[in-house]
C-alpha positions in Angstrom: 120.8 63.7 128.6 119.6 60.4 126.9 118.2 60.8 123.3 114.7 59.3 124.4 114.4 62.4 126.8 114.4 64.8 123.7 111.1 63.1 122.5 107.9 64.8 123.5 106.2 61.6 124.3 102.5 62.2 125.4 102.4 61.6 129.3 99.3 61.6 131.0 97.7 60.3 134.5 94.5 59.6 132.6 94.4 55.9 133.0 94.3 53.5 130.2 92.0 51.1 132.2 88.8 52.6 132.9 87.8 50.7 136.1 84.3 51.9 135.8 82.6 50.1 138.6 85.1 51.9 141.1 85.3 55.4 139.4 81.6 55.8 138.7 80.9 55.5 142.3 83.4 58.2 143.2 82.0 60.5 140.5 78.4 60.0 141.5 79.3 60.8 145.1 81.0 64.1 144.0 78.3 65.1 141.7 75.7 64.9 144.5 77.9 66.7 146.9 78.6 69.3 144.7 75.0 69.7 143.4 75.9 69.3 139.8 72.3 68.8 138.8 71.2 71.8 140.5 74.0 73.9 139.1 72.9 73.1 135.7 69.3 74.3 136.4 70.6 77.3 138.0 72.8 78.2 135.0 69.9 77.6 132.3 67.3 79.5 134.5 65.5 81.9 132.3 66.3 79.9 129.3 63.5 78.1 126.8 62.3 75.3 128.9 61.9 71.5 127.7 60.2 69.2 130.1 60.2 65.5 129.9 57.7 64.2 131.9 58.6 61.0 133.4 56.3 57.9 133.0 56.3 56.4 136.5 57.7 52.7 136.8 55.7 50.5 139.0 57.2 50.5 142.6 57.7 46.6 142.6 60.6 44.4 141.8 64.2 45.0 140.5 65.2 47.1 138.0 65.6 45.4 134.7 67.1 46.1 131.4 63.8 47.6 130.2 64.0 50.2 133.2 67.5 51.0 131.9 66.8 51.4 128.4 63.9 53.7 129.2 65.7 55.7 132.0 68.9 56.2 130.4 67.1 57.3 127.3 65.4 59.9 129.0 68.5 60.9 130.8 70.2 61.3 127.3 67.5 63.5 126.1 67.5 65.7 129.4 71.3 66.0 129.3 71.4 67.0 125.7 68.6 69.5 125.9 70.3 71.2 128.9 73.6 71.2 126.9 71.7 72.7 124.2 70.7 75.7 126.0 67.4 74.5 127.5 66.1 74.6 131.1 65.3 70.8 131.2 64.5 69.6 134.7 63.7 66.0 135.2 61.6 64.9 138.1 61.3 61.0 138.3 58.4 59.3 139.4 56.7 56.1 140.9 53.3 54.5 140.4 52.7 52.7 143.8 48.9 51.6 143.9 47.5 48.4 142.5 47.3 44.7 142.7 50.8 43.8 142.4 51.9 45.1 145.7 48.9 43.5 147.4 50.0 40.2 146.1 53.6 40.6 147.0 52.2 41.3 150.6 50.1 38.3 150.6 52.8 36.1 149.0 55.2 37.1 151.7 52.6 35.7 154.3 50.6 38.9 155.1 46.9 37.6 155.9 44.8 40.6 155.0 41.9 39.3 156.7 43.7 39.5 160.4 43.9 43.2 160.2 41.9 46.3 159.1 41.9 47.8 155.7 43.9 50.8 157.2 46.4 48.6 158.6 47.0 46.7 155.4 47.2 49.7 153.3 49.9 50.9 155.7 51.8 47.8 154.9 51.4 48.4 151.3 52.5 52.1 151.6 55.4 50.9 153.6 56.4 48.1 151.0 56.1 50.6 148.3 58.5 53.1 149.7 61.0 50.1 150.2 60.6 49.4 146.7 61.1 53.0 145.6 64.3 53.4 147.9 65.7 50.0 146.3 65.0 51.2 142.5 66.4 54.9 143.2 69.5 53.6 144.3 70.0 51.7 141.1 68.4 54.5 138.8 71.2 57.1 140.3 73.8 54.4 139.9 73.1 54.1 136.2 74.2 58.1 136.0 70.6 59.3 135.9 70.4 63.1 136.8 67.2 64.3 138.2 65.5 65.7 141.5 65.9 62.3 143.1 65.0 63.7 146.6 61.8 65.2 145.5 60.2 62.4 143.1 56.4 62.6 142.5 55.0 59.4 144.0 51.3 58.4 143.1 50.6 57.5 146.9 51.6 60.9 148.4 48.7 63.0 149.9 49.6 65.8 147.4 49.3 63.5 144.4 46.0 61.9 145.5 44.5 65.1 146.1 45.1 66.3 142.8 43.7 63.0 141.3 40.4 63.6 143.2 40.2 67.0 141.7 40.8 65.2 138.4 37.8 62.9 139.0 35.7 65.7 140.3 36.1 67.8 137.1 35.2 64.7 134.9 32.2 64.2 137.0 31.1 67.5 136.9 31.3 67.6 133.1 29.1 64.7 133.0 31.8 62.1 132.3 31.5 59.8 135.2 28.5 57.2 135.5 27.6 54.1 137.1 26.1 51.3 135.1 25.9 47.6 135.1 27.9 46.4 131.9 29.6 43.7 130.8 33.5 44.3 131.5 36.8 42.3 131.5 36.6 40.5 134.9 39.3 38.5 136.3 38.0 35.7 138.5 41.7 34.9 139.5 42.1 38.6 140.9 38.3 39.1 141.8 38.6 42.4 140.0 37.5 44.4 136.9 40.3 44.9 134.3 40.8 47.5 131.9 41.9 46.8 128.3 45.3 47.7 129.0 45.4 45.0 131.6 44.5 42.3 129.1 46.8 40.2 127.2 46.3 37.1 124.8 47.1 33.5 124.8 45.9 30.4 123.0 43.7 28.1 124.8 41.6 25.0 123.9 37.9 25.5 124.1 34.8 23.8 123.5 33.0 24.6 119.9 29.3 23.7 120.0 26.4 24.0 117.5 23.1 24.5 119.7 19.5 24.4 118.3 16.9 27.0 119.6 13.3 25.7 118.7 11.2 28.4 117.1 8.5 29.7 119.4 7.0 32.4 117.5 7.8 32.5 113.9 5.7 35.4 113.0 3.8 33.3 110.5 7.1 32.7 108.4 8.5 29.8 110.4 6.9 26.8 111.9 7.4 25.7 115.4 9.0 22.5 114.3 12.0 24.8 113.0 15.1 25.6 115.0 17.2 28.4 114.8 21.1 27.2 114.8 23.9 29.2 117.1 27.6 28.4 117.4 29.4 29.4 120.4 32.7 28.8 122.1 31.6 29.7 125.6 28.8 27.2 126.5 29.0 28.7 130.0 27.2 31.9 128.8 24.2 29.9 127.6 22.3 30.1 131.0 22.6 33.9 130.4 21.2 33.8 127.0 18.3 36.2 126.3 18.4 36.4 122.6 19.6 35.6 119.1 21.2 38.1 116.8 21.1 38.2 113.2 22.0 40.5 110.4 19.2 42.7 108.9 20.8 42.6 105.4 21.9 38.9 105.4 19.9 36.4 103.6 19.0 33.4 105.9 17.5 30.0 104.6 14.9 27.4 106.3 16.5 24.0 105.3 15.5 20.4 106.1 18.5 18.5 107.0 18.4 14.9 107.9 14.6 15.0 108.5 14.8 18.1 110.8 14.3 21.9 110.0 16.8 24.5 110.8 17.5 28.2 110.2 21.1 29.3 109.3 22.5 32.0 107.2 22.8 31.1 103.4 26.3 32.3 103.1 27.2 29.9 105.9 25.0 27.0 104.9 28.1 24.6 103.4 30.2 25.4 106.3 27.5 24.5 108.7 26.6 21.5 106.8 30.2 20.1 106.8 30.9 21.0 110.5 27.7 19.3 111.9 28.0 16.3 109.3 24.3 16.6 107.6 24.1 14.4 104.9 20.7 15.4 103.3 20.1 19.0 103.1 17.6 20.8 101.0 16.6 24.5 101.2 12.8 25.2 102.0 12.6 28.7 102.3 14.6 32.1 102.0 14.1 34.9 104.3 15.7 38.3 104.8 17.4 38.9 108.1 15.1 41.7 108.8 12.0 39.3 108.3 13.3 37.3 111.5 13.2 40.4 113.7 11.3 40.0 116.9 10.6 36.4 116.4 11.2 34.2 119.4 12.8 31.0 120.3 12.5 28.7 123.3 15.8 28.7 125.5 17.4 25.0 125.1 17.3 24.2 128.7 15.3 27.0 130.7 11.6 27.9 130.5 12.1 31.2 129.0 11.9 32.9 125.5 15.0 34.1 123.4 14.3 37.5 121.3 15.7 37.4 118.0 17.2 40.8 117.2 18.9 42.5 114.2 22.3 44.1 114.6 25.2 45.2 112.3 27.7 43.4 114.6 26.8 39.9 112.9 29.2 38.6 110.3 29.6 35.6 108.1 33.1 35.1 109.1 32.4 32.0 111.4 29.6 30.3 112.7 25.8 30.4 111.5 25.1 33.9 111.0 22.8 33.6 114.1 24.6 35.0 117.3 23.9 33.6 120.9 23.3 36.9 122.7 23.8 37.1 126.4 23.7 40.9 127.5 25.4 40.3 130.6 28.5 38.7 128.9 29.5 40.6 125.9 30.0 44.2 124.5 27.9 43.8 121.4 25.2 41.6 123.3 25.0 44.4 125.8 24.6 47.2 123.1 21.7 45.2 121.1 20.1 43.9 124.4 20.0 47.6 125.7 18.3 48.6 122.1 15.8 45.7 122.6 15.1 46.5 126.1 16.4 43.2 127.5 17.9 42.8 130.9 21.5 42.4 131.9 21.7 39.1 133.2 25.0 37.8 134.4 24.5 34.8 136.8 28.3 34.5 137.6 30.0 35.9 141.1 33.2 37.7 141.6 35.1 34.1 142.0 33.4 33.1 138.6 30.9 30.8 140.3 27.3 30.6 139.0 24.6 32.3 141.3 21.2 31.1 142.0 20.2 32.8 138.8 21.6 29.8 136.9 19.6 27.1 138.3 21.1 23.6 138.2 24.8 25.3 138.2 24.8 27.2 141.5 28.3 27.5 142.9 30.0 26.0 139.9 33.0 27.5 138.6 32.2 28.6 135.0 34.9 26.7 133.2 33.9 23.4 134.9 30.2 24.3 133.8 31.2 24.1 130.1 31.1 20.3 130.3 27.8 20.1 132.2 26.1 22.5 130.1 27.1 20.5 127.0 25.8 17.3 128.5 22.6 19.0 129.4 22.2 20.1 126.0 22.7 16.6 124.7 20.4 15.4 126.9 17.7 17.8 125.6 18.2 17.2 122.3 19.6 20.6 121.3 23.3 19.7 121.1 24.2 19.5 117.2 27.8 19.0 117.3 30.7 19.3 119.9 34.2 19.9 119.0 37.2 21.6 120.2 39.8 24.2 118.8 42.5 26.4 119.8 42.2 30.1 119.7 43.5 33.3 121.1 41.7 34.2 124.3 42.2 37.2 126.9 44.0 36.8 130.0 44.8 38.9 133.1 48.1 40.3 132.5 49.3 39.9 136.1 47.8 36.5 137.1 48.2 35.1 133.6 44.8 33.6 134.1 41.6 33.7 131.7 39.2 36.5 132.3 35.5 36.5 131.3 32.9 39.1 130.1 30.8 39.7 133.1 28.1 42.6 133.8 28.7 44.1 137.2 28.0 47.3 138.6 30.9 49.7 137.8 32.0 53.3 137.6 32.7 54.3 134.1 34.3 57.4 132.6 32.5 57.9 129.2 34.6 58.1 126.2 31.7 58.5 123.9 31.1 62.1 125.3 34.5 63.5 124.3 35.8 61.0 122.0 35.9 63.4 119.0 37.9 65.8 121.0 40.4 63.4 122.0 40.9 62.0 118.2 41.1 65.8 117.3 43.9 66.5 119.8 46.0 63.5 118.6 46.3 65.4 115.3 47.9 68.3 117.2 50.5 66.1 118.9 53.9 65.0 117.4 54.0 61.3 117.3 57.8 60.5 116.7 57.4 56.8 116.1 56.1 56.3 112.6 53.4 54.1 113.7 52.5 56.0 117.0 49.7 58.3 115.7 47.9 55.4 113.9 47.9 53.0 117.1 46.8 55.6 119.5 43.8 56.9 117.0 42.7 53.5 116.4 42.7 52.6 120.1 40.7 55.8 121.0 38.3 55.2 118.1 37.6 51.7 119.1 37.8 51.7 122.9 34.7 51.3 124.8 33.9 53.6 128.1 36.6 53.2 130.7 36.0 51.1 133.7 37.7 53.1 136.4 36.6 51.3 139.5 38.5 48.4 141.0 37.3 46.0 143.7 40.9 46.4 145.4 41.9 48.0 148.5 45.2 49.5 147.8 44.7 52.5 145.7 42.9 56.0 145.8 39.2 55.7 146.7 36.5 56.7 144.6 35.1 59.8 146.4 31.7 58.9 146.0 28.9 58.8 148.7 25.5 57.1 148.6 22.3 58.7 150.1 19.7 56.4 152.0 18.0 55.7 148.7 21.1 54.4 147.3 21.6 57.6 145.0 25.2 58.3 144.2 26.4 61.8 145.6 29.3 63.5 143.6 29.0 67.2 144.0 31.8 69.9 143.6 31.3 70.4 147.4 31.8 66.8 148.4 34.6 66.7 146.0 36.5 69.7 147.2 36.0 68.5 151.0 37.2 65.0 150.3 40.2 66.1 148.2 41.3 68.5 151.1 40.9 65.8 153.6 43.3 63.6 151.2 45.5 66.3 150.8 46.1 66.8 154.6 46.0 63.2 155.7 46.4 60.8 152.7 43.8 58.5 151.2 43.8 56.2 154.5 41.6 58.5 156.0 38.8 57.5 153.8 39.0 53.9 155.0 39.6 55.1 158.6 36.4 57.3 159.1 32.7 56.9 158.5 30.9 58.5 155.8 29.4 61.1 157.9 33.0 62.1 159.1 34.1 62.6 155.4 31.4 64.9 154.2 31.3 68.7 154.9 30.1 69.5 158.2 26.1 69.8 158.1 26.1 68.2 154.8 22.4 67.4 153.6 20.7 65.6 150.7 17.0 65.0 150.0 17.9 61.1 149.4 18.7 60.9 153.0 16.0 62.3 155.1 17.4 60.7 158.4 21.0 62.0 157.7 22.4 58.6 157.0 25.2 58.2 154.4 27.5 55.3 153.2 30.7 55.7 151.0 32.0 53.8 147.9 34.4 50.9 148.8 35.9 50.5 145.5 39.1 52.3 144.2 40.4 54.0 141.1 41.9 52.2 138.4 45.8 52.6 138.7 45.7 54.1 135.0 43.8 56.9 136.3 46.5 57.4 139.0 49.4 57.7 136.6 47.1 59.3 134.1 46.5 62.3 136.3 50.0 63.0 136.7 49.7 66.0 134.4 47.7 67.6 137.0 49.3 66.4 140.1 53.0 67.0 138.9 53.3 69.3 135.7 50.7 71.8 136.9 51.7 71.6 140.5 55.5 71.8 140.5 56.9 75.5 139.7 59.8 74.1 137.8 57.7 72.1 135.3 55.4 73.2 132.6 52.0 71.8 131.1 51.6 70.6 128.5 54.9 68.7 128.7 57.3 68.7 125.9 57.8 64.9 125.7 56.4 61.6 127.1 58.8 58.7 126.4 57.8 55.1 127.2 57.7 51.6 125.9 55.4 50.7 122.9 52.8 49.3 125.2 51.9 52.7 126.6 49.8 53.4 123.7 47.2 51.3 125.3 48.3 52.6 129.0 49.8 55.6 130.3 49.9 57.7 127.0 46.3 56.9 126.5 44.9 57.3 130.1 47.0 60.7 130.3 45.5 61.7 127.0 42.0 61.0 128.2 42.0 62.8 131.3 43.7 65.7 130.0 41.3 66.2 127.4 38.5 65.6 129.6 39.4 68.4 131.9 41.7 70.7 130.0 40.4 70.3 126.2 44.2 69.6 125.4 46.8 66.9 125.2 49.3 66.6 128.1 52.2 66.1 125.8 53.7 68.0 122.6 55.8 65.1 121.5 55.4 61.5 122.3 58.3 58.9 121.6 58.0 55.3 122.3 60.4 52.3 122.5 60.5 48.5 121.5 61.1 46.1 124.2 64.5 44.5 125.4 65.0 40.8 124.1 68.1 38.6 124.6 70.8 38.2 122.0 68.7 35.7 120.1 65.4 37.8 120.0 63.6 36.0 122.6 61.8 37.6 125.5 63.8 37.4 128.7 62.6 35.0 131.5 64.2 33.6 134.5 62.9 30.3 133.7 65.1 30.3 130.5 68.0 31.8 132.1 68.6 34.6 129.6 67.9 37.8 131.9 70.7 40.3 132.1 70.5 42.4 134.9 71.6 46.1 135.1 73.0 45.8 138.7 75.4 42.9 137.4 76.5 44.7 134.6 77.3 47.9 136.6 79.2 45.7 139.0 81.0 43.8 136.3 81.6 46.4 133.6 80.2 49.8 134.7 77.3 52.0 134.1 78.7 53.7 131.2 79.0 50.5 129.2 75.0 50.0 129.7 74.5 53.6 128.7 76.8 53.3 125.4 74.6 50.1 124.5 71.5 52.3 124.8 72.8 54.8 122.5 73.9 51.9 119.9 70.6 50.5 119.7 67.6 51.4 117.3 65.3 51.5 120.2 62.2 52.2 118.0 62.1 48.5 117.5 62.8 45.6 119.8 66.4 45.8 121.1 68.7 42.8 121.9 71.2 42.7 124.7 73.7 39.9 125.9 76.9 39.3 127.5 78.3 39.0 123.9 76.8 42.2 122.7 78.1 44.1 125.9 81.4 42.7 125.1 81.1 44.4 121.6 79.8 47.6 123.3 82.9 47.5 125.7 85.2 47.0 122.7 83.9 50.1 121.2 84.1 51.8 124.7 87.7 50.9 124.8 88.6 52.3 121.4 86.9 55.7 122.1 88.6 55.7 125.6 92.1 55.0 123.9 91.6 57.6 121.4 90.4 60.0 123.8 93.3 59.3 126.0 95.9 59.8 123.3 94.4 63.2 122.6 94.6 64.2 126.4 98.2 63.1 126.5 99.4 64.9 123.5 97.6 68.1 124.6 99.3 68.2 128.2 101.6 70.9 127.0 99.1 72.8 125.0 97.2 75.9 126.3 94.4 76.6 123.8 94.6 80.4 124.9 98.2 80.6 124.1 99.3 78.0 121.5 96.2 77.9 119.2 96.9 78.2 115.7 94.3 80.0 113.4 92.4 77.8 110.9 93.7 79.8 108.0 97.2 79.1 109.0 96.5 75.3 109.3 97.7 72.9 106.7 95.5 71.4 104.5 95.3 68.0 106.4 94.7 69.7 109.6 92.0 71.7 107.9 90.5 68.5 106.6 90.3 66.9 110.0 88.7 70.3 111.4 86.1 70.3 108.4 85.3 66.5 109.3 85.1 67.3 113.0 82.5 69.9 112.3 80.6 67.6 110.1 80.6 65.2 113.2 79.3 68.0 115.6 76.6 68.9 113.1 75.6 65.2 112.7 75.5 64.6 116.2 73.7 67.8 117.2 70.9 66.9 114.5 70.9 63.4 115.8 70.4 64.7 119.5 67.5 67.1 118.4 65.8 64.0 116.4 66.4 61.5 119.5 68.6 59.3 116.9 71.2 58.1 119.8 72.4 55.5 117.3 73.6 58.0 114.9 75.7 59.7 117.4 77.2 56.5 118.3 78.2 55.5 115.0 79.4 58.9 113.9 81.7 59.3 116.9 83.0 55.8 116.6 83.6 56.0 113.1 85.4 59.4 113.5 87.7 58.2 116.4 88.5 54.8 114.8 88.7 55.9 111.2 89.7 59.6 110.6 91.6 60.0 113.8 93.2 56.7 115.1 93.7 55.2 111.9 94.9 58.3 109.9 95.5 61.6 111.8 96.7 60.5 115.0 98.7 57.7 113.3 100.9 59.9 111.4 100.8 62.7 113.9 103.3 60.8 116.4 106.0 61.7 113.8 105.2 65.2 114.4 103.9 65.9 118.0 106.5 63.5 119.7 109.5 64.6 117.2 109.2 68.4 116.2 110.3 71.0 118.9 107.7 71.9 121.5 106.6 75.3 119.9 107.0 74.0 116.1 104.1 75.4 114.3 103.2 72.0 112.6 103.3 70.6 116.1 101.0 73.4 117.6 98.7 73.1 114.6 98.0 69.5 115.3 97.6 70.3 118.9 95.0 72.8 118.0 93.0 70.0 116.2 93.6 67.4 118.9 92.3 69.9 121.5 89.1 70.9 119.4 88.4 67.3 118.8 89.1 66.3 122.5 86.8 69.2 123.8 84.1 68.8 121.0 84.0 64.9 121.5 83.9 65.0 125.1 81.1 67.6 125.1 79.1 65.4 122.6 79.5 62.1 124.6 78.4 63.7 127.8 74.7 63.0 127.7 75.7 59.4 126.7 78.8 58.4 129.0 79.0 61.2 131.8 81.2 59.5 134.1 83.9 59.0 131.5 83.6 62.5 129.8 83.8 63.9 133.5 87.1 62.0 133.9 88.4 63.4 130.8 87.3 67.0 131.5 89.6 67.2 134.4 92.5 67.3 131.8 91.0 70.0 129.7 91.7 73.8 130.0 88.0 74.8 130.3 86.0 77.3 132.3 83.2 75.3 133.4 83.8 73.0 136.6 82.2 69.8 134.9 81.4 68.7 131.6 77.7 68.6 132.4 77.9 72.3 132.9 79.3 73.0 129.5 77.3 73.6 126.5 77.5 71.7 123.3 80.2 72.7 120.8 78.8 74.6 117.7 79.5 73.4 114.0 81.7 76.1 112.3 81.3 76.4 108.4 84.5 77.5 106.6 84.7 79.1 103.2 87.1 76.4 101.7 85.4 73.3 102.8 84.3 72.1 99.5 87.8 72.4 98.2 89.6 70.9 101.2 87.1 68.0 101.3 87.4 67.4 97.6 91.4 67.1 97.9 91.3 64.7 100.9 88.8 62.5 99.7 90.7 61.9 96.5 93.8 61.4 98.7 92.1 58.7 100.8 91.1 56.8 97.9 94.9 56.9 96.7 95.9 56.0 100.2 93.9 53.0 100.4 95.6 51.8 97.3 99.0 52.4 98.9 97.9 50.7 102.1 96.9 47.6 100.3 100.3 47.4 98.5 102.3 47.9 101.8 100.1 45.0 103.4 101.0 42.9 100.4 104.8 43.7 100.9 104.4 43.0 104.6 103.0 39.3 103.5 105.8 38.9 101.0 108.5 39.7 103.9 109.8 42.8 101.9 109.0 44.9 104.7 108.0 44.4 108.4 106.7 48.0 109.4 105.5 50.4 107.0 108.3 52.7 108.0 110.8 50.2 106.6 109.3 51.1 103.1 110.4 52.9 100.1 107.4 53.8 98.0 107.6 54.6 94.3 104.2 55.8 93.3 103.7 55.8 89.5 100.5 58.1 89.1 98.6 59.6 86.2 98.4 63.5 85.7 95.2 63.9 87.8 97.0 61.9 90.7 100.2 63.8 90.2 98.4 67.1 90.5 96.6 66.0 93.7 99.9 64.8 95.4 101.9 67.8 94.3 99.0 70.0 96.1 99.2 68.2 99.1 103.0 68.5 99.0 102.8 72.1 99.3 102.3 72.0 103.2 102.6 68.1 104.1 105.1 65.7 103.8 103.7 62.6 101.7 106.1 60.2 103.2 105.2 61.3 106.7 101.3 61.2 105.8 101.9 57.7 104.5 104.2 56.5 107.5 106.9 55.4 105.2 110.5 56.4 105.3 111.1 57.3 101.6 108.8 58.2 98.8 109.3 59.0 95.0 106.3 60.2 92.9 106.7 59.6 89.2 104.2 61.0 86.6 103.5 58.2 84.1 101.5 58.0 81.0 98.8 55.6 82.2 95.1 55.4 82.5 95.1 54.0 86.3 95.4 56.5 88.9 98.2 55.0 90.7 100.6 52.1 90.6 102.5 51.3 93.6 106.2 49.8 94.1 107.3 48.9 97.4 110.9 48.4 98.3 112.8 48.2 101.6 114.2 51.5 102.4 118.1 52.1 102.1 119.8 53.4 105.0 120.1 53.3 108.8 117.2 53.6 111.2 117.3 57.0 112.9 117.7 56.7 116.9 115.1 59.1 117.4 112.2 59.0 114.8 112.9 55.6 113.8 112.7 56.4 110.0 115.1 54.9 107.7 117.5 57.8 105.9 120.6 57.1 104.1 122.1 60.2 106.1 121.8 58.5 109.3 125.5 57.4 110.4 127.0 60.2 108.1 126.3 63.3 110.3 129.4 64.1 112.2 128.0 65.3 115.5 124.9 63.1 115.3 125.9 59.9 113.8 122.6 58.1 115.0 120.3 60.8 113.9 118.5 61.8 110.5 118.8 65.6 109.3 115.7 66.4 110.5 116.3 65.1 114.2 120.0 66.4 114.4 118.6 69.9 113.4 116.1 69.7 116.1 118.4 68.3 119.0 121.3 70.6 118.3 118.7 73.8 118.7 116.4 72.3 121.5 118.8 69.7 123.4 122.3 70.2 122.3 123.4 68.4 125.7 121.9 65.1 124.2 124.6 65.2 121.5 127.3 64.7 123.9 128.0 61.0 124.4 126.6 59.7 127.6 130.1 58.5 128.7 131.5 62.2 128.5 128.5 63.6 130.2 128.9 61.6 133.0 
């Protein structure tokens, strides 16, 4: 028998190289075949429920890193809740209606005008299903566990039926109305937009000062005076019907370069400088309230503009007199209604002027800016033209400017239940620090919700019109349409005539001839996804309402968080969620937005193929997702290196517990050495920290805690000196079994703690553990155990770690000076003060100090010194033991074991006597 065969070197089939891209696929196939997700649900049946309701990603385009961050974060939470003893089902969803799919088909060459609406909608549906199938493959490949065979999809008949019923309930409560109102209108997509679909970009605009001659000055202003307004949208002047002033501001009539004008006193200096007046004198002061209901002559049309007072007027810019076009501005609309003005909006769906703007018919609004400015100059009413750059609203899909335009639209009145929503916000736990303020301000400041869209791919507004054009929305018609859509899908609305969509025999006083028409607009897609609490949470037996959590990107305070809250409070008088968690956006390594044109995108599928899904998952756990996060090839390489360190630590533990059976070989805590107790206590602190972090959704704390424990306490300390025990001592030596007890508990606990984060890897480890559960995913989290001597043990070993740092520094210096090579070649002499001597004496009671420090020889000398320790390093005297590699003076002097030290000789005589027979004799 060869001497090396007497060593109990840890051997394992657990591979050092992860080969994740290949092995993960095998694991996922096995999980699906063995119904692991379903088994977890069955195991936790009857336990407290935790429902994380999936915010549906849009079914268009490839999965990007934003998706990965979102889905993996949800998966970590759901898995952790399952392992913490909750029944935590996960139903993934998809948002499938809306303009992007229409545009995708148009861009692929589909001509919508060559087919019926129903045919085009069928193509949209087929396209959406293709996109869902493609995204589902990637999401599953990321290791996301859930009910992938039965997701919720906003275009399925059962979902659409529930959405129709949400609309019906809101209508029944009087929250739905039709009105002509200025809304965000996108000429580029020929549709109205919600505030959530608006983004801002800098544009260059004309800035003009215009004079409106006084027509009726109420005896206070003469007709040779002009009101001065300032605007950056000359194209809205054809719709001007008034001028707004603030009732409490002071206004002045001035003579400027021989002409009379009215401006706010507080802006006189600014206006003088901007227009370039040279000689200015104040003729009269007037209160804003005194200007009320004066009239002015429109600068180029033969009509009056009414002067009105409103609190929306400010002195931040302009003249203090605001050009007011009720058809093109929210404040304009509100004050116009107060004063009984018409809502004039002489612009069509494409953004071109109608015949209500004489002289500009058919001209695109933006091109009209120059023509209108020229006309003003011709009429003598243009006081100043300039240009400036400012932030302007754009369509977030087409990236083109939008306009405010009054159109007939269907609205959900927020005003009628705004306070109810604000009250419910107080009952929700907004986990992100700024979340509550953001959603509160958005609800507080938002106008009524435009829920109609002039598109075809969506859920129809279930509204009929009588012969007298009166809208018909009754519980009877809503119920009938909902049932039809539930049975046939929403295409039925576009395939059948109005009479065939109404209940049989339906009559209405507005239709004496029994004729009806139907609404052609569809619902805002935010109404689609915002109805998921009814269509999903309330409809599926395995889910609960309200959901325990909604988790999405920070943009969803204006999107899904907002629309879901609005519809739920409207019909249920309660928020649809108990907790809301938001995440930042994924940027590149330099903090830039990812863009194909820049070439800085990182695609999940590529990372999965090259590195494995668990690397992406570990990255997710490493970032502070409450803010914007960064990813790049270099960052992923750093994460991969951390993964390698953790994997190697776990592999060592696996290899060195192969001959350990916890039911037979476990050593009780009370019988462990102090150093073993220290690692047990630290392990329990790790468990406690990680469980708390999971509970608080602080994934990065788990990542840091486990990484530090594996690399610092285990690899760099405990496992390092453990080799001199688990390799060298006899198999059932108590010290060896003590360390294996700690090894196994650390291995089992860390594997469980890491399972929500890197399940592919932990399932690979789990195969080598002696546990009851078939899969790590079916196990529960470890419980943190508190021991009575915790404080005492920690105090000893924290002091020792400080002493050890000084010793390691001295050993490093000795290596640099070539005094020693490896630390095992060292003979240490430690000169210590009384306190340190007492510490080392205490540790020496059950541990070998030289072994702990991985040196061959050690002397401790108590010295009368202030410093805790002074270290001398010399080369150890003696020969190297063939078996343990320590340098000992007795090596070469033991007759029957001349190549061994005393410790190894005793072990070999007892356990492997045949190894002491010279190999030539053994042969």
